[in-house]
C-alpha positions as CSV (number, residue, x, y, z in Angstrom):
1,G,0.0,0.0,0.0
2,N,0.8,3.9,-0.3
3,P,3.4,4.8,2.7
4,L,1.3,8.0,3.1
5,D,-1.7,6.3,4.0
6,A,-0.3,3.7,6.4
7,A,1.5,6.8,8.0
8,A,-1.4,9.2,8.4
9,A,-3.3,5.9,9.7
10,D,-1.0,5.6,12.5
11,A,-0.9,9.5,13.1
12,V,-5.1,9.1,13.7
13,A,-4.3,5.9,16.0
14,V,-2.2,8.0,18.1
15,A,-4.3,11.3,18.2
16,V,-6.9,9.0,19.4
17,A,-5.0,7.3,21.7
18,D,-3.9,10.7,23.4
19,S,-7.4,12.1,23.6
20,G,-8.2,9.4,26.0
21,P,-11.6,7.7,26.7
22,P,-15.0,9.8,24.9
23,P,-16.5,12.5,27.1
24,M,-19.4,11.1,29.2
25,T,-22.9,12.4,28.4
26,P,-24.3,14.0,31.7
27,P,-27.5,12.4,32.5
28,P,-30.9,14.2,31.9
29,M,-31.9,16.9,34.7
30,T,-34.5,16.1,36.9
31,P,-37.8,18.2,37.7
32,E,-35.9,18.6,41.1
33,D,-32.6,19.6,39.5
34,F,-34.7,22.3,37.4
35,T,-36.2,23.8,40.6
36,R,-32.8,23.9,42.1
37,C,-31.7,25.9,39.1
38,E,-34.5,28.3,39.2
39,E,-34.2,29.1,42.8
40,A,-30.5,29.7,43.1
41,L,-31.0,32.1,40.0
42,G,-33.2,33.8,41.5
43,E,-31.1,33.8,44.9
44,W,-28.6,35.3,42.2
45,N,-30.5,38.1,40.6
46,E,-32.3,39.1,43.6
47,A,-28.8,39.7,45.2
48,L,-27.7,41.5,42.1
49,W,-30.6,44.1,42.5
50,N,-30.3,44.4,45.9
51,A,-26.1,45.4,45.6
52,A,-27.5,47.8,42.5
53,L,-29.9,49.5,44.7
54,E,-28.1,49.5,48.2
55,E,-24.7,50.2,46.6
56,V,-24.5,51.1,43.3
57,A,-27.5,53.4,43.3
58,P,-26.4,56.1,46.2
59,Q,-22.7,56.1,44.6
60,L,-24.3,56.7,41.3
61,L,-26.5,59.7,42.5
62,L,-23.5,61.1,44.4
63,H,-21.8,60.9,40.8
64,L,-24.6,62.5,39.1
65,R,-24.5,65.3,41.6
66,E,-21.7,66.7,40.4
67,C,-22.3,66.3,36.5
68,V,-26.3,67.4,36.0
69,P,-26.7,70.8,34.1
70,A,-28.7,72.1,37.5
71,R,-28.9,70.6,40.7
72,H,-32.8,70.3,40.6
73,T,-32.4,67.9,37.8
74,L,-30.6,65.0,40.1
75,Y,-34.0,64.0,41.0
76,R,-35.0,62.8,37.2
77,Y,-32.6,59.8,38.0
78,W,-34.1,59.1,41.5
79,P,-34.9,55.3,41.9
80,R,-38.1,54.3,43.0
81,L,-38.4,52.2,45.9
82,A,-42.0,52.1,46.9
83,T,-44.6,53.8,45.6
84,G,-44.2,53.3,41.6
85,R,-45.8,55.9,39.3
86,R,-49.0,55.8,41.8
87,R,-49.5,57.7,44.9
88,A,-48.5,55.7,48.3
89,P,-50.1,54.1,50.0
90,Q,-52.4,52.5,47.2
91,S,-49.7,51.9,44.9
92,T,-48.4,48.0,44.9
93,E,-46.7,48.5,41.9
94,V,-42.7,48.1,43.3
95,T,-42.5,44.6,44.1
96,C,-39.2,43.9,42.4
97,H,-37.5,44.0,45.7
98,S,-38.3,43.0,49.5
99,A,-39.5,45.8,51.9
100,Q,-36.3,45.1,54.0
101,T,-34.0,45.9,51.0
102,A,-36.5,49.1,50.4
103,Q,-35.7,50.1,53.8
104,R,-32.5,49.7,53.7
105,A,-31.5,51.4,50.6
106,A,-33.8,54.5,51.5
107,T,-32.1,55.2,55.0
108,R,-28.8,54.5,53.0
109,L,-29.9,57.4,50.6
110,C,-31.1,59.7,53.4
111,E,-27.7,59.4,54.9
112,L,-26.1,61.1,52.0
113,A,-26.0,64.8,50.9
114,L,-28.5,64.3,48.2
115,F,-31.0,66.7,48.6
116,L,-31.3,70.4,47.6
117,A,-30.9,73.0,50.5
118,P,-33.5,75.0,51.1
119,G,-31.6,78.2,49.6
120,G,-30.6,75.8,46.7
121,D,-26.9,76.5,47.5
122,G,-26.1,73.0,47.9
123,F,-27.2,69.4,48.9
124,T,-27.5,68.1,52.6
125,A,-28.7,64.6,54.3
126,A,-32.2,64.4,54.7
127,K,-32.4,65.3,58.4
128,A,-31.0,68.8,57.7
129,G,-34.9,69.8,56.4
130,I,-38.0,69.0,56.2
131,F,-39.6,67.6,52.7
132,R,-42.8,68.6,50.7
133,A,-45.4,66.0,51.3
134,A,-47.4,67.1,48.1
135,P,-47.0,69.6,45.6
136,L,-48.0,73.0,47.2
137,P,-49.5,76.2,46.0
138,M,-46.9,78.6,45.5
139,G,-48.0,80.9,48.3
140,V,-48.7,78.2,50.6
141,E,-45.1,77.0,50.0
142,A,-43.2,80.6,50.7
143,F,-45.4,80.6,53.6
144,L,-43.6,77.4,54.7
145,R,-40.5,78.6,53.7
146,A,-40.5,81.2,56.0
147,R,-41.0,79.1,58.9
148,M,-38.8,75.6,58.5
149,P,-36.2,74.6,56.3
150,L,-38.1,73.3,53.2
151,L,-35.8,71.2,51.5
152,Q,-36.1,71.6,47.5
153,V,-37.0,68.3,46.7
154,P,-40.2,67.1,44.8
155,A,-42.6,65.7,46.9
156,A,-42.5,62.2,44.9
157,V,-39.2,61.7,46.4
158,A,-40.2,62.2,49.8
159,V,-43.1,60.4,49.5
160,D,-41.6,57.4,48.4
161,L,-38.8,57.4,51.0
162,A,-41.5,57.8,53.4
163,A,-43.1,54.8,52.3
164,A,-39.8,52.1,51.8
165,I,-38.7,53.2,55.5
166,S,-42.4,52.4,56.8
167,L,-42.7,49.1,54.6
168,V,-41.5,46.8,56.9
169,E,-43.7,48.4,60.0
170,D,-46.4,47.7,57.6
171,V,-45.8,44.0,56.8
172,S,-45.2,43.4,60.6
173,S,-48.4,44.9,61.6
174,S,-52.0,43.1,61.7
175,Q,-53.9,45.5,63.7
176,Q,-53.3,48.9,61.3
177,S,-54.1,49.5,57.8
178,T,-51.6,50.5,55.2
179,R,-53.2,53.7,54.5
180,T,-53.0,54.6,58.6
181,L,-49.3,53.4,58.7
182,Y,-48.9,55.1,55.9
183,G,-49.7,58.6,57.3
184,E,-48.4,57.7,60.9
185,A,-44.9,57.6,58.7
186,M,-45.3,60.5,57.0
187,G,-46.0,62.6,60.3
188,G,-42.6,61.2,61.6
189,A,-43.9,58.4,63.9
190,L,-41.8,55.5,62.4
191,G,-38.7,57.8,62.1
192,G,-36.1,57.2,59.7
193,G,-34.9,60.5,59.3
194,V,-37.6,61.8,56.8
195,A,-39.6,64.4,58.0
196,L,-42.2,66.4,55.7
197,S,-44.3,68.9,55.6
198,T,-47.5,66.9,56.6
199,S,-50.7,68.2,58.2
200,A,-49.6,67.2,61.5
201,K,-46.5,69.6,61.4
202,L,-48.6,72.5,59.8
203,R,-51.1,72.2,62.8
204,Q,-48.1,72.3,65.4
205,L,-46.5,75.3,63.4
206,L,-49.4,76.8,63.2
207,G,-50.7,76.6,67.0
208,K,-47.7,78.1,67.9
209,E,-48.1,81.1,65.6
210,N,-49.6,84.9,67.5
211,A,-52.9,84.4,66.2
212,R,-52.8,88.4,65.7
213,T,-49.9,88.4,63.8
214,L,-50.9,85.5,61.4
215,A,-54.0,87.4,60.5
216,H,-51.9,90.4,59.8
217,E,-49.7,88.6,57.7
218,L,-52.6,86.6,55.4
219,Q,-54.1,90.2,54.7
220,R,-53.9,91.4,51.4
221,D,-55.1,94.3,49.4
222,D,-57.2,92.8,47.0
223,G,-60.5,92.8,49.3
224,G,-59.6,89.6,50.8
225,A,-60.0,87.3,48.2
226,A,-56.5,86.1,48.3
227,S,-56.5,85.9,52.2
228,F,-59.6,83.9,52.2
229,R,-57.5,81.9,49.2
230,M,-54.6,80.9,51.4
231,A,-56.5,80.7,54.5
232,L,-58.4,78.0,52.8
233,S,-55.4,76.3,51.2
234,L,-54.0,76.0,55.0
235,L,-56.7,74.7,56.5
236,R,-57.1,71.9,53.6
237,L,-53.7,71.1,54.6
238,C,-54.4,71.0,58.3
239,V,-57.2,68.3,57.9
240,A,-56.0,66.3,54.8
241,D,-54.5,63.4,56.7
242,A,-57.8,63.1,59.2
243,L,-59.9,63.2,55.7
244,E,-57.7,60.3,54.1
245,A,-58.2,58.2,57.2
246,A,-62.3,58.5,57.3
247,G,-62.6,55.4,56.6
248,D,-60.1,53.7,58.7
249,D,-61.4,52.4,62.0
250,S,-58.4,51.5,63.5
251,A,-57.2,52.8,66.6
252,A,-54.1,55.1,65.0
253,A,-57.1,56.4,62.4
254,R,-59.2,57.4,65.2
255,R,-56.3,59.1,67.4
256,L,-55.7,61.4,64.1
257,R,-59.2,62.3,63.6
258,Q,-59.3,63.5,67.3
């Protein structure tokens, strides 16, 4: 035969011998194997998402704080932790992380200088000021700003932080409704460093005012129409939480209405 064919055959035989035995085909996965894999993948994804919220997001916001063209635009990039696109406490849209994760992330954000100061000249931690609890009419905001360090932060950010901090308490309670717990969190009963210009705070503020001085401040040179609108706006804010809890028969709601 051809000596080249014999040499090629020998080379193939040597290569096969050196490669060892053919690889073994793994056994087919059982349903239990699939379940364990899915659970492990879910735990891995959850760990990644938690790290993004608790570690990456705060650092990213600190970096953006120095890069945004105007300070207030930082809040375009703010993560939603609890309330989704609706108003708390009705919203249940944010379900991709646990209440504990939301609380830890909110607490971490509150510790950092990420909140536009009342003067708009820099950022401060949450405890250095008071947040809007809702969008305010211009006149009412000016009235409050003269009396409290009102942070220049959108109400939606503050509402979300307070709701995230209250979620763990909400989950652990069986005696109070979500609405009432949320209202107490907004009033500062659950702590967490998020102080808001709530109805309770406004009642406390007005309770310390001199009635004559306050009446003089509210006077306007338009026949009283502006004074009436301002007084009505303040009254609505004073009783908003009680009206919100009107259908709640829990002990906390009854305390609130009193």
